mmCIF file of the N, C-alpha and C atoms, coordinates in Angstrom:
data_MODEL
# 
_entry.id   MODEL 
# 
loop_
_atom_site.group_PDB 
_atom_site.id 
_atom_site.type_symbol 
_atom_site.label_atom_id 
_atom_site.label_alt_id 
_atom_site.label_comp_id 
_atom_site.label_asym_id 
_atom_site.label_entity_id 
_atom_site.label_seq_id 
_atom_site.pdbx_PDB_ins_code 
_atom_site.Cartn_x 
_atom_site.Cartn_y 
_atom_site.Cartn_z 
_atom_site.occupancy 
_atom_site.B_iso_or_equiv 
_atom_site.pdbx_formal_charge 
_atom_site.auth_seq_id 
_atom_site.auth_comp_id 
_atom_site.auth_asym_id 
_atom_site.auth_atom_id 
_atom_site.pdbx_PDB_model_num 
ATOM 1   N N  . UNK A 1 1  ? 0.812   -1.178 0.000  1.00 0.00 ? 1  UNK A N  1 
ATOM 2   C CA . UNK A 1 1  ? 0.000   0.000  0.000  1.00 0.00 ? 1  UNK A CA 1 
ATOM 3   C C  . UNK A 1 1  ? 0.868   1.259  0.000  1.00 0.00 ? 1  UNK A C  1 
ATOM 4   N N  . UNK A 1 2  ? 1.851   1.315  0.890  1.00 0.00 ? 2  UNK A N  1 
ATOM 5   C CA . UNK A 1 2  ? 2.778   2.447  0.932  1.00 0.00 ? 2  UNK A CA 1 
ATOM 6   C C  . UNK A 1 2  ? 4.191   1.931  0.725  1.00 0.00 ? 2  UNK A C  1 
ATOM 7   N N  . UNK A 1 3  ? 4.987   2.722  0.033  1.00 0.00 ? 3  UNK A N  1 
ATOM 8   C CA . UNK A 1 3  ? 6.373   2.335  -0.222 1.00 0.00 ? 3  UNK A CA 1 
ATOM 9   C C  . UNK A 1 3  ? 7.348   2.976  0.758  1.00 0.00 ? 3  UNK A C  1 
ATOM 10  N N  . UNK A 1 4  ? 6.976   4.122  1.301  1.00 0.00 ? 4  UNK A N  1 
ATOM 11  C CA . UNK A 1 4  ? 7.880   4.838  2.204  1.00 0.00 ? 4  UNK A CA 1 
ATOM 12  C C  . UNK A 1 4  ? 7.107   5.391  3.399  1.00 0.00 ? 4  UNK A C  1 
ATOM 13  N N  . UNK A 1 5  ? 7.844   5.707  4.439  1.00 0.00 ? 5  UNK A N  1 
ATOM 14  C CA . UNK A 1 5  ? 7.233   6.317  5.621  1.00 0.00 ? 5  UNK A CA 1 
ATOM 15  C C  . UNK A 1 5  ? 6.693   7.702  5.277  1.00 0.00 ? 5  UNK A C  1 
ATOM 16  N N  . UNK A 1 6  ? 7.335   8.379  4.337  1.00 0.00 ? 6  UNK A N  1 
ATOM 17  C CA . UNK A 1 6  ? 6.862   9.703  3.918  1.00 0.00 ? 6  UNK A CA 1 
ATOM 18  C C  . UNK A 1 6  ? 5.467   9.623  3.312  1.00 0.00 ? 6  UNK A C  1 
ATOM 19  N N  . UNK A 1 7  ? 5.185   8.570  2.569  1.00 0.00 ? 7  UNK A N  1 
ATOM 20  C CA . UNK A 1 7  ? 3.850   8.389  1.992  1.00 0.00 ? 7  UNK A CA 1 
ATOM 21  C C  . UNK A 1 7  ? 2.813   8.182  3.094  1.00 0.00 ? 7  UNK A C  1 
ATOM 22  N N  . UNK A 1 8  ? 3.168   7.442  4.109  1.00 0.00 ? 8  UNK A N  1 
ATOM 23  C CA . UNK A 1 8  ? 2.267   7.216  5.243  1.00 0.00 ? 8  UNK A CA 1 
ATOM 24  C C  . UNK A 1 8  ? 2.005   8.536  5.968  1.00 0.00 ? 8  UNK A C  1 
ATOM 25  N N  . UNK A 1 9  ? 3.060   9.298  6.209  1.00 0.00 ? 9  UNK A N  1 
ATOM 26  C CA . UNK A 1 9  ? 2.913   10.576 6.892  1.00 0.00 ? 9  UNK A CA 1 
ATOM 27  C C  . UNK A 1 9  ? 2.054   11.545 6.080  1.00 0.00 ? 9  UNK A C  1 
ATOM 28  N N  . UNK A 1 10 ? 2.244   11.574 4.766  1.00 0.00 ? 10 UNK A N  1 
ATOM 29  C CA . UNK A 1 10 ? 1.452   12.450 3.904  1.00 0.00 ? 10 UNK A CA 1 
ATOM 30  C C  . UNK A 1 10 ? -0.023  12.068 3.954  1.00 0.00 ? 10 UNK A C  1 
ATOM 31  N N  . UNK A 1 11 ? -0.304  10.783 3.887  1.00 0.00 ? 11 UNK A N  1 
ATOM 32  C CA . UNK A 1 11 ? -1.693  10.311 3.941  1.00 0.00 ? 11 UNK A CA 1 
ATOM 33  C C  . UNK A 1 11 ? -2.333  10.677 5.280  1.00 0.00 ? 11 UNK A C  1 
ATOM 34  N N  . UNK A 1 12 ? -1.600  10.480 6.367  1.00 0.00 ? 12 UNK A N  1 
ATOM 35  C CA . UNK A 1 12 ? -2.126  10.798 7.696  1.00 0.00 ? 12 UNK A CA 1 
ATOM 36  C C  . UNK A 1 12 ? -2.368  12.299 7.845  1.00 0.00 ? 12 UNK A C  1 
ATOM 37  N N  . UNK A 1 13 ? -1.470  13.110 7.337  1.00 0.00 ? 13 UNK A N  1 
ATOM 38  C CA . UNK A 1 13 ? -1.624  14.564 7.406  1.00 0.00 ? 13 UNK A CA 1 
ATOM 39  C C  . UNK A 1 13 ? -2.844  15.018 6.624  1.00 0.00 ? 13 UNK A C  1 
ATOM 40  N N  . UNK A 1 14 ? -3.032  14.471 5.434  1.00 0.00 ? 14 UNK A N  1 
ATOM 41  C CA . UNK A 1 14 ? -4.195  14.825 4.612  1.00 0.00 ? 14 UNK A CA 1 
ATOM 42  C C  . UNK A 1 14 ? -5.494  14.389 5.292  1.00 0.00 ? 14 UNK A C  1 
ATOM 43  N N  . UNK A 1 15 ? -5.491  13.197 5.893  1.00 0.00 ? 15 UNK A N  1 
ATOM 44  C CA . UNK A 1 15 ? -6.687  12.706 6.579  1.00 0.00 ? 15 UNK A CA 1 
ATOM 45  C C  . UNK A 1 15 ? -7.036  13.620 7.751  1.00 0.00 ? 15 UNK A C  1 
ATOM 46  N N  . UNK A 1 16 ? -6.034  14.003 8.522  1.00 0.00 ? 16 UNK A N  1 
ATOM 47  C CA . UNK A 1 16 ? -6.277  14.845 9.685  1.00 0.00 ? 16 UNK A CA 1 
ATOM 48  C C  . UNK A 1 16 ? -6.812  16.211 9.269  1.00 0.00 ? 16 UNK A C  1 
ATOM 49  N N  . UNK A 1 17 ? -6.285  16.782 8.184  1.00 0.00 ? 17 UNK A N  1 
ATOM 50  C CA . UNK A 1 17 ? -6.776  18.071 7.703  1.00 0.00 ? 17 UNK A CA 1 
ATOM 51  C C  . UNK A 1 17 ? -8.245  17.944 7.300  1.00 0.00 ? 17 UNK A C  1 
ATOM 52  N N  . UNK A 1 18 ? -8.572  16.891 6.560  1.00 0.00 ? 18 UNK A N  1 
ATOM 53  C CA . UNK A 1 18 ? -9.958  16.673 6.134  1.00 0.00 ? 18 UNK A CA 1 
ATOM 54  C C  . UNK A 1 18 ? -10.868 16.504 7.345  1.00 0.00 ? 18 UNK A C  1 
ATOM 55  N N  . UNK A 1 19 ? -10.428 15.739 8.322  1.00 0.00 ? 19 UNK A N  1 
ATOM 56  C CA . UNK A 1 19 ? -11.223 15.506 9.531  1.00 0.00 ? 19 UNK A CA 1 
ATOM 57  C C  . UNK A 1 19 ? -11.518 16.817 10.258 1.00 0.00 ? 19 UNK A C  1 
ATOM 58  N N  . UNK A 1 20 ? -10.541 17.690 10.333 1.00 0.00 ? 20 UNK A N  1 
ATOM 59  C CA . UNK A 1 20 ? -10.701 18.933 11.092 1.00 0.00 ? 20 UNK A CA 1 
ATOM 60  C C  . UNK A 1 20 ? -11.348 20.072 10.318 1.00 0.00 ? 20 UNK A C  1 
ATOM 61  N N  . UNK A 1 21 ? -11.304 20.034 8.974  1.00 0.00 ? 21 UNK A N  1 
ATOM 62  C CA . UNK A 1 21 ? -11.768 21.173 8.183  1.00 0.00 ? 21 UNK A CA 1 
ATOM 63  C C  . UNK A 1 21 ? -12.962 20.896 7.279  1.00 0.00 ? 21 UNK A C  1 
ATOM 64  N N  . UNK A 1 22 ? -13.224 19.654 6.947  1.00 0.00 ? 22 UNK A N  1 
ATOM 65  C CA . UNK A 1 22 ? -14.289 19.359 5.991  1.00 0.00 ? 22 UNK A CA 1 
ATOM 66  C C  . UNK A 1 22 ? -15.397 18.465 6.531  1.00 0.00 ? 22 UNK A C  1 
ATOM 67  N N  . UNK A 1 23 ? -15.118 17.697 7.565  1.00 0.00 ? 23 UNK A N  1 
ATOM 68  C CA . UNK A 1 23 ? -16.071 16.715 8.067  1.00 0.00 ? 23 UNK A CA 1 
ATOM 69  C C  . UNK A 1 23 ? -16.868 17.283 9.238  1.00 0.00 ? 23 UNK A C  1 
ATOM 70  N N  . UNK A 1 24 ? -18.165 17.517 9.049  1.00 0.00 ? 24 UNK A N  1 
ATOM 71  C CA . UNK A 1 24 ? -18.984 17.999 10.169 1.00 0.00 ? 24 UNK A CA 1 
ATOM 72  C C  . UNK A 1 24 ? -19.008 16.975 11.306 1.00 0.00 ? 24 UNK A C  1 
ATOM 73  N N  . UNK A 1 25 ? -19.017 17.466 12.518 1.00 0.00 ? 25 UNK A N  1 
ATOM 74  C CA . UNK A 1 25 ? -19.022 16.610 13.691 1.00 0.00 ? 25 UNK A CA 1 
ATOM 75  C C  . UNK A 1 25 ? -20.346 16.809 14.428 1.00 0.00 ? 25 UNK A C  1 
ATOM 76  N N  . UNK A 1 26 ? -21.115 15.767 14.554 1.00 0.00 ? 26 UNK A N  1 
ATOM 77  C CA . UNK A 1 26 ? -22.425 15.873 15.198 1.00 0.00 ? 26 UNK A CA 1 
ATOM 78  C C  . UNK A 1 26 ? -22.306 16.245 16.678 1.00 0.00 ? 26 UNK A C  1 
ATOM 79  N N  . UNK A 1 27 ? -21.247 15.844 17.333 1.00 0.00 ? 27 UNK A N  1 
ATOM 80  C CA . UNK A 1 27 ? -21.056 16.208 18.736 1.00 0.00 ? 27 UNK A CA 1 
ATOM 81  C C  . UNK A 1 27 ? -20.799 17.704 18.899 1.00 0.00 ? 27 UNK A C  1 
ATOM 82  N N  . UNK A 1 28 ? -20.398 18.366 17.806 1.00 0.00 ? 28 UNK A N  1 
ATOM 83  C CA . UNK A 1 28 ? -20.149 19.808 17.834 1.00 0.00 ? 28 UNK A CA 1 
ATOM 84  C C  . UNK A 1 28 ? -21.294 20.580 17.195 1.00 0.00 ? 28 UNK A C  1 
ATOM 85  N N  . UNK A 1 29 ? -22.425 19.937 17.046 1.00 0.00 ? 29 UNK A N  1 
ATOM 86  C CA . UNK A 1 29 ? -23.582 20.603 16.467 1.00 0.00 ? 29 UNK A CA 1 
ATOM 87  C C  . UNK A 1 29 ? -23.562 20.669 14.950 1.00 0.00 ? 29 UNK A C  1 
ATOM 88  N N  . UNK A 1 30 ? -22.843 19.766 14.330 1.00 0.00 ? 30 UNK A N  1 
ATOM 89  C CA . UNK A 1 30 ? -22.821 19.703 12.868 1.00 0.00 ? 30 UNK A CA 1 
ATOM 90  C C  . UNK A 1 30 ? -21.813 20.615 12.202 1.00 0.00 ? 30 UNK A C  1 
ATOM 91  N N  . UNK A 1 31 ? -20.898 21.172 12.991 1.00 0.00 ? 31 UNK A N  1 
ATOM 92  C CA . UNK A 1 31 ? -19.851 22.001 12.403 1.00 0.00 ? 31 UNK A CA 1 
ATOM 93  C C  . UNK A 1 31 ? -18.521 21.261 12.485 1.00 0.00 ? 31 UNK A C  1 
ATOM 94  N N  . UNK A 1 32 ? -17.531 21.774 11.780 1.00 0.00 ? 32 UNK A N  1 
ATOM 95  C CA . UNK A 1 32 ? -16.222 21.127 11.802 1.00 0.00 ? 32 UNK A CA 1 
ATOM 96  C C  . UNK A 1 32 ? -15.451 21.552 13.048 1.00 0.00 ? 32 UNK A C  1 
ATOM 97  N N  . UNK A 1 33 ? -14.475 20.749 13.468 1.00 0.00 ? 33 UNK A N  1 
ATOM 98  C CA . UNK A 1 33 ? -13.646 21.157 14.595 1.00 0.00 ? 33 UNK A CA 1 
ATOM 99  C C  . UNK A 1 33 ? -12.948 22.498 14.349 1.00 0.00 ? 33 UNK A C  1 
ATOM 100 N N  . UNK A 1 34 ? -12.534 22.767 13.120 1.00 0.00 ? 34 UNK A N  1 
ATOM 101 C CA . UNK A 1 34 ? -11.882 24.043 12.813 1.00 0.00 ? 34 UNK A CA 1 
ATOM 102 C C  . UNK A 1 34 ? -12.850 25.206 13.012 1.00 0.00 ? 34 UNK A C  1 
ATOM 103 N N  . UNK A 1 35 ? -14.099 25.031 12.635 1.00 0.00 ? 35 UNK A N  1 
ATOM 104 C CA . UNK A 1 35 ? -15.097 26.086 12.834 1.00 0.00 ? 35 UNK A CA 1 
ATOM 105 C C  . UNK A 1 35 ? -15.340 26.318 14.326 1.00 0.00 ? 35 UNK A C  1 
ATOM 106 N N  . UNK A 1 36 ? -15.407 25.258 15.086 1.00 0.00 ? 36 UNK A N  1 
ATOM 107 C CA . UNK A 1 36 ? -15.609 25.368 16.538 1.00 0.00 ? 36 UNK A CA 1 
ATOM 108 C C  . UNK A 1 36 ? -14.450 26.123 17.179 1.00 0.00 ? 36 UNK A C  1 
ATOM 109 N N  . UNK A 1 37 ? -13.247 25.807 16.759 1.00 0.00 ? 37 UNK A N  1 
ATOM 110 C CA . UNK A 1 37 ? -12.070 26.486 17.286 1.00 0.00 ? 37 UNK A CA 1 
ATOM 111 C C  . UNK A 1 37 ? -12.098 27.969 16.930 1.00 0.00 ? 37 UNK A C  1 
ATOM 112 N N  . UNK A 1 38 ? -12.474 28.289 15.707 1.00 0.00 ? 38 UNK A N  1 
ATOM 113 C CA . UNK A 1 38 ? -12.546 29.689 15.278 1.00 0.00 ? 38 UNK A CA 1 
ATOM 114 C C  . UNK A 1 38 ? -13.596 30.454 16.078 1.00 0.00 ? 38 UNK A C  1 
ATOM 115 N N  . UNK A 1 39 ? -14.688 29.806 16.401 1.00 0.00 ? 39 UNK A N  1 
ATOM 116 C CA . UNK A 1 39 ? -15.748 30.455 17.175 1.00 0.00 ? 39 UNK A CA 1 
ATOM 117 C C  . UNK A 1 39 ? -15.309 30.722 18.616 1.00 0.00 ? 39 UNK A C  1 
ATOM 118 N N  . UNK A 1 40 ? -14.429 29.875 19.127 1.00 0.00 ? 40 UNK A N  1 
ATOM 119 C CA . UNK A 1 40 ? -13.971 30.013 20.506 1.00 0.00 ? 40 UNK A CA 1 
ATOM 120 C C  . UNK A 1 40 ? -12.908 31.103 20.655 1.00 0.00 ? 40 UNK A C  1 
ATOM 121 N N  . UNK A 1 41 ? -12.303 31.486 19.549 1.00 0.00 ? 41 UNK A N  1 
ATOM 122 C CA . UNK A 1 41 ? -11.206 32.478 19.608 1.00 0.00 ? 41 UNK A CA 1 
ATOM 123 C C  . UNK A 1 41 ? -11.717 33.889 19.741 1.00 0.00 ? 41 UNK A C  1 
# 
């Protein structure tokens, strides 16, 4: 699946960005974690 550790790190980084910026979280009222953080600032 992956040939190098760099490929694994890139995939994990992209997944984490998507999770925090694009995926609504029902526990946060249907907004993304990034939106929740911005509202708290």
